C-alpha positions in Angstrom: 0.0 0.0 0.0 2.6 2.5 -1.1 0.1 5.3 -1.9 -1.6 5.0 1.5 1.8 5.1 3.2 2.7 8.3 1.5 -0.5 10.0 2.8 0.1 8.8 6.4 3.7 9.9 6.2 2.7 13.4 5.2 0.3 13.6 8.2 3.1 12.6 10.6 5.6 15.1 9.2 3.0 17.9 9.2 2.0 17.3 12.8 5.6 17.2 13.8 6.3 20.5 12.2 3.1 22.1 13.7 4.1 21.0 17.2 7.7 22.3 16.8 6.4 25.6 15.5 4.1 26.0 18.5 7.0 25.3 20.9 9.3 27.8 19.1 6.5 30.4 19.4 6.3 29.9 23.2 10.1 30.5 23.4 10.1 33.5 21.1 11.0 35.8 24.0 14.5 34.4 23.9 16.6 36.5 21.5 18.4 34.6 18.8 21.4 35.9 16.9 20.5 33.9 13.8 18.6 35.7 11.0 14.9 35.4 11.2 13.2 33.4 8.4 11.4 35.5 5.7 7.7 35.3 5.4 7.0 33.3 2.3 3.8 32.3 0.5 2.8 28.9 1.8 1.7 27.9 -1.7 5.2 27.8 -3.0 5.7 24.5 -1.3 3.3 22.9 -3.8 6.2 22.9 -6.3 8.5 20.5 -4.5 5.5 18.4 -3.4 4.5 17.8 -7.0 8.1 17.1 -8.0 8.3 14.5 -5.2 5.1 12.9 -6.2 6.0 12.8 -9.9 9.5 11.6 -9.3 8.4 8.8 -7.0 5.7 7.7 -9.4 7.9 7.6 -12.5 10.7 5.8 -10.6 8.2 3.2 -9.2 6.7 2.5 -12.7 10.2 2.2 -14.2 11.1 -0.4 -11.6 8.4 -2.6 -13.0 10.3 -3.0 -16.3 14.0 -3.2 -15.2 15.9 -5.2 -12.6 16.4 -3.6 -9.2 20.2 -3.5 -9.8 19.7 -1.5 -13.1 17.3 0.8 -11.2 20.0 1.4 -8.6 22.6 2.3 -11.2 20.3 4.7 -13.0 19.5 6.5 -9.8 23.0 7.7 -9.8 22.1 10.1 -12.6 20.5 12.4 -10.1 24.0 13.5 -9.1 24.8 14.8 -12.6 21.3 16.3 -13.0 21.7 18.1 -9.7 25.1 19.4 -10.7 23.9 20.7 -14.1 20.8 22.4 -12.6 22.8 24.0 -9.8 25.0 25.6 -12.4 22.1 26.7 -14.6 19.7 28.1 -11.9 21.9 28.7 -8.9 24.8 30.1 -10.9 27.2 27.9 -8.8 30.8 27.5 -10.0 31.8 23.9 -10.6 35.4 23.1 -11.0 36.9 20.0 -12.9 37.6 18.4 -9.5 33.9 18.6 -8.7 32.7 17.1 -12.0 35.3 14.3 -11.8 34.1 13.5 -8.3 30.5 13.2 -9.5 31.5 11.0 -12.4 33.5 8.7 -10.1 30.5 8.4 -7.8 28.3 7.4 -10.8 31.0 4.9 -11.8 30.9 3.4 -8.3 27.1 3.1 -8.5 27.3 1.4 -11.9 29.9 -1.0 -10.6 27.8 -1.9 -7.6 24.8 -2.5 -9.9 27.0 -4.5 -12.4 28.0 -6.9 -9.6 24.3 -7.6 -9.0 23.7 -8.1 -12.7 26.6 -10.6 -13.1 25.5 -12.5 -10.0 21.9 -12.6 -11.3 20.6 -10.8 -8.2 17.6 -8.5 -8.2 16.5 -9.7 -11.7 12.8 -8.9 -11.5 12.2 -8.1 -15.2 11.3 -11.6 -16.4 8.8 -11.5 -19.3 9.6 -7.8 -20.1 10.0 -6.9 -23.7 12.9 -4.9 -25.1 10.6 -1.9 -25.6 9.3 -2.0 -22.1 12.9 -2.2 -20.8 13.7 1.0 -22.8 10.5 2.7 -21.5 11.5 1.8 -17.9 15.0 3.3 -18.3 13.5 6.5 -19.8 11.0 6.8 -16.9 13.7 6.3 -14.3 16.0 8.9 -15.9 13.1 11.4 -16.0 12.3 10.6 -12.4 15.9 11.5 -11.4 15.6 14.8 -13.4 12.4 15.7 -11.5 13.9 14.7 -8.1 17.0 16.8 -8.8 14.7 19.7 -9.7 13.0 19.2 -6.4 16.3 19.4 -4.5 17.3 22.6 -6.3 13.9 24.2 -5.5 14.3 23.2 -1.8 17.8 24.7 -1.7 16.4 28.0 -3.0 13.7 28.0 -0.3 16.1 27.1 2.5 19.0 29.4 1.6 17.5 32.3 -0.2 14.4 32.7 2.0 16.0 31.1 5.2 13.1 28.7 5.6 13.8 26.1 8.3 14.2 22.5 7.0 11.5 21.2 9.3 9.0 23.8 7.9 9.8 22.7 4.3 9.3 19.0 5.3 6.1 19.8 7.2 4.5 21.9 4.4 5.5 19.3 1.8 3.8 16.7 4.0 0.7 18.8 4.3 0.3 19.4 0.6 1.2 15.7 0.0 -1.7 14.6 2.2 -4.1 16.9 0.3 -3.0 15.7 -3.1 -3.1 12.0 -2.0 -6.5 12.3 -0.3 -8.3 14.4 -2.8 -6.7 13.2 -6.1 -4.3 10.3 -6.2 -6.0 7.7 -3.9 -9.5 8.2 -5.3 -8.1 7.8 -8.8 -6.1 4.7 -7.8 -9.2 3.2 -6.3 -11.1 3.3 -9.5 -8.2 2.1 -11.7 -8.7 -1.7 -12.4 -6.2 -3.9 -10.6 -5.5 -7.1 -8.7 -6.3 -5.6 -5.2 -9.5 -6.0 -3.2 -12.7 -5.0 -5.1 -10.6 -5.2 -8.3 -8.9 -1.8 -7.7 -5.3 -0.8 -8.0 -5.1 0.7 -4.5 -7.6 0.3 -1.7 -6.9 2.5 1.3 -9.7 0.9 3.4 -8.1 -2.5 2.9 -4.7 -1.0 4.1 -6.3 0.3 7.3 -8.0 -3.1 7.8 -4.6 -4.9 7.4 -2.8 -2.7 9.9 -5.7 -2.9 12.4 -5.7 -6.8 12.3 -1.9 -7.3 12.1 0.3 -5.6 14.7 3.4 -6.6 12.8 2.3 -4.7 9.7 1.4 -1.7 11.8 4.8 -1.8 13.6 6.8 -2.0 10.4 4.6 0.7 8.8 5.2 3.1 11.7 9.0 2.4 11.6 9.0 3.0 7.8 7.1 6.3 8.1 9.4 7.6 10.9 12.5 6.6 9.1 11.4 8.4 5.9 10.4 11.5 7.9 13.8 11.7 9.5 15.4 10.9 6.2 13.8 13.9 4.5 14.5 16.2 7.4 18.2 15.3 7.6 18.5 15.5 3.8 17.2 19.1 3.8 19.5 19.9 6.8 22.4 18.8 4.6 21.1 21.0 1.8 20.9 24.0 4.1 24.4 23.5 5.5 26.0 22.5 2.2 24.3 22.1 -1.2 21.9 19.8 -3.0 24.8 18.2 -4.8 26.3 17.2 -1.5 23.0 15.7 -0.5 22.9 13.5 -3.6 26.5 12.4 -3.1 25.9 11.4 0.6 22.7 9.7 -0.4 24.6 7.6 -2.9 26.7 6.1 -0.1 23.5 4.7 1.4 23.9 1.7 -0.9 27.1 0.8 0.9 25.6 1.2 4.3 22.6 -1.1 3.4 25.0 -3.8 2.0 27.2 -3.7 5.2 24.1 -4.0 7.4 22.9 -6.9 5.3 26.2 -8.7 5.9 26.1 -8.0 9.6 22.5 -9.4 9.8 23.4 -12.5 7.9 26.7 -13.4 9.7 26.1 -12.0 13.2 22.3 -12.2 13.8 20.4 -14.7 11.7 21.7 -16.4 8.6 18.3 -16.8 7.1 18.1 -13.0 6.7 20.5 -10.4 5.2 22.9 -11.2 2.4 25.8 -13.6 2.2 29.1 -12.3 0.7 29.4 -13.4 -2.9 33.0 -14.8 -3.3 32.8 -14.4 -7.1 31.5 -10.9 -7.5 31.6 -9.5 -4.0 35.0 -7.9 -4.6 33.5 -6.1 -7.6 31.0 -4.6 -5.2 33.7 -3.6 -2.8 35.5 -1.9 -5.7 32.3 0.0 -6.5 32.1 1.2 -2.9 35.7 2.3 -3.0 34.8 4.4 -6.0 31.8 5.9 -4.2 34.1 7.0 -1.3 36.8 8.3 -3.7 34.3 10.3 -5.7 32.8 11.9 -2.6 36.2 12.8 -1.3 37.1 14.3 -4.7 34.0 16.4 -4.9 34.4 17.8 -1.3 38.1 18.5 -2.2 39.3 16.5 0.8 41.7 14.9 -1.8 42.4 16.6 -5.1 44.3 16.3 -8.3 46.9 19.0 -8.3 46.9 19.9 -12.0 43.1 20.5 -12.0 42.6 21.6 -8.4 40.1 24.5 -7.8 41.4 27.9 -6.6 40.0 27.2 -3.2 42.2 24.1 -2.8 45.3 25.6 -4.3 44.9 28.7 -2.2 44.6 26.7 1.0 47.7 24.6 -0.1 49.7 27.8 -0.6 48.7 29.2 2.8 49.7 25.9 4.4 53.0 26.0 2.7 53.6 29.5 3.9 53.0 28.4 7.4 55.2 25.4 7.1 58.1 27.6 5.8 57.7 30.5 8.2 59.7 31.1 11.3 58.1 30.1 14.6 56.8 32.8 16.8 59.1 31.7 19.7 62.6 30.7 19.1 64.1 27.6 20.8 65.6 29.4 23.8 62.3 31.1 24.7 60.3 27.8 24.3 62.9 26.1 26.5 62.2 28.6 29.3 
């Protein structure tokens, strides 16, 4: 019941944002040195909400026609889209080191996906025609373009208008509930499908399942809370850094999921998780190394000297000056 989950998630996030705003209002007597958020039209949050809905829908439909591993590889395109859109709309200066870092991250994602393809994991596209496969790829790429646009819009709201991340998440959740309740869920109910009453999505059946099965209710609540915190932390990264940093960090999520799968399989219960593939597991490790390398390159923690950005070279020159300068205290004074 993915559509019903999206509506409930929006309600939870909106209520969280409302309670937090009320608490901040009570403590408004305390002076804060931070700049106060600008008053912005609430309706502007409709734009990222629609982008989120369209991106998730296109990505989900595309997953029906391609293997999960290919879907994971194509999701890496959001990094390039976010970089291009930030240059076009935010007028951000991107240096060769940044572009190389993004390409290396994409190569890492492709390598991780390739290991799944070679080991025949995540192949859920049996019976899919060549045309449907191409359609799935196009839909996934369009979804990444829409999602990148959403991140750029959110960065504008957060930085230009100084809107708190929790407010952005809350208002997107509010408008998401309205769209899902008034438009999407009614339409999905009347679309023919394999669900109860021959409908594609039946929200009443979802409520019934959660009411009669505590396990489903517990996992649903855990999922909703995790996604809510995920969106909040993602927007906090965008506020502190940029939307491109957010996509790069999100790409490393694949590595974390794989490590947790291994821990569950070998340390908790062998019937769950994922066993290490002795044939293609090292290819996957190589992909994760590329992920980390690309992230370090983009953030200029490590850099290629011949194409380093002025920020990096300037810092290196300052460091060299300090290393070659005389100490403030000579040896005799320090001994005393």
